[in-house]
N, C-alpha and C positions, 0 to 999 in steps of 0.2 A: 319168106324163108321156108324151105321145104324140109320134110323129115323123111329120109329114106336111107337108113343106115343098115348095111348088111355086114354081119360079122366077118372079119378077115379081108374085107374089101376096103380100098381107099375111099376117102370121103372128100368131096368138094363142097365147101360151104360158100354160099352167097348171102351176104348180109347187106340189106338195103338200109343205109344209115339214115335215110329220110323217113322210113316207115317202121323199121324194126327198132325196138328199144335196146338199150344197153343190156338189160337183164336177159332179153331173148337171145342176144348175141352171145353172152357168156354161157347161157344154158346150152346153146348149140355147140359151142366149142367144147364144153365139158362132156356133152353127150358123144361127140365125135371121137373123143379120146377115151371114152368109157369111164370118165371120172365122176359122173353124176347119173347113174342109171335111173334114179327117181324122176329126173327131168324127162327121160325118154318114155317112162311108163305113164307119167301123168300128162304128157303133152307140154307144149310151150307155156311158160308163165303168162298170165294175163298182163297185158300192157298197162302200166299205170298212166294216169293222165300226165302228159309231158309238162315239165316245169318250164316256165318262160326262160328262154336262153338269152342272156344279156348280149347286146350288140352295141355298135358304136353310138346308137341313139341314146344309150344310157349315160354317155359321157356328156360333160358340159359343153354348151354351145356359146357360152359367153366369152368375150375377149379376155384372155389372161395377160397377153403382152403383144403389142404391135399387131393386133388383129388375129393372133393365133388362138385357137380354141382347143380343148381336149379332143374334140372330134377330129380336127385337122391333124393333131399330133398322132392320133391313132391311124388316120388315113396315110400319114407319112410312113409310120412303121409298117403298115400293111403293104405299101408300095415298094419299099426298098428290099434289096436282097438280104438274105439271112446274115451275111457277114457284116453288113452295115448295121443291121439291127443289133448284132452282138456288140459292136463297138459303141453304139449309142447306149445300150444297156449298161455297159461298163462305165461310161461317162456319168450316167445317172447314178449308178451305185456309189461312185466316189465323190458325189456332190457336185458334179457338173464341170469340173476342171481336172485335167490330167496332162502331163507332158506326153509328147509323141513317144518318147523312149519308154515311159511307164506303161503306155498302152501296148507297145510292142512286146515288152517284157511279160506282161500279163498273158497275152495270147501265145507267147512262145512256150509257156508252161503247160499247155494242153497238147497231148499227143494227137488228138483229132481236131486240130485247130480249124475253125471255119475259114480263116483266111491266112495265108502265109504272112509272117511279120513284115516282110519288105513290101507287101501290097496294101497295107492298111491305109496309107495316105491316098493312094489311087482309088481304093474302094470307096472312100468317103466322098470323092468328087461326084459320085452319082447322086448324092443327097441334094446337090444344087438343082439338078434337073427335076427331081421329085418336088422340091420346094416350089419351083415355078409352076408346076401343075396343081399342087395341093394347097400351097400357102396363100396367105391373104394378099401379098403383093411381091414384087421383085426386090424390094428394099430390105425386108426383114429376114435375117439369117437365123437359122436354128443353131448353127454351129459356127463359132468363130475359130479360125485356124491361123496360128502363127507358131511359136515354139510350144504353145499349149493348145489343147483342144478344149473349148469352153462351150457349155450350153448355158444360155441365159438363165440365171437363178429363178426367175419368175415362171419358167417353163418346167422346172424339175418335177413339181408335184403332178402337173398334167401328164408328163411323160410317165411317171410312176403309175398313174391310173390307166394310161394307155397300155403299158406293159402288162398290168394286171389283167386287163381284158384280153390281150394277146395270149397270155398264158392259159386263160380259160377257154378261149375260142381260137386256137391255132388254125382252124379251118378258114378263117377270114384273112389270113396272111398269104401274100404271094410266095410261092415256093419256087426254088431254083434247083435245077439238076446239078449245077456246078458248085452249089454251096456258097457262092460269093454273093 
């Protein structure tokens, strides 16, 4: 990160998230907007020793149900599109079972819905392809679909831990420009 601020001129910041610390990035933004002149006068703050960042390796690798592990559940979340993650999160929040209509109703209540309600069923079909690549075998389904959407109860706690890690480390998740 460089320091070259001229009063009255625009400022372009480049923050290297692999090298610069959060504190350095905040100090640079504050200095650019003139909100923290002490940071400019004293130079950039000294970088603290980076704390270990949790990753998928911190999740369990033991079989929770039909060969599924917490690491596999996280890999599944990381591989699917944001809309599928949102539906899976909702199913986990409600205890693993919800009707198709209740899922549609839930997402219809958001003005910036990740997926249009009429596309929820089609969006979840991509979960099958991810499961074939990430899952233990072709026989174990993460999601049972009929009039209800059901996640195996044995997987709920593993999904919660996987979502906790996804919340802490969104950089590990696949991003989609379309939001689906």
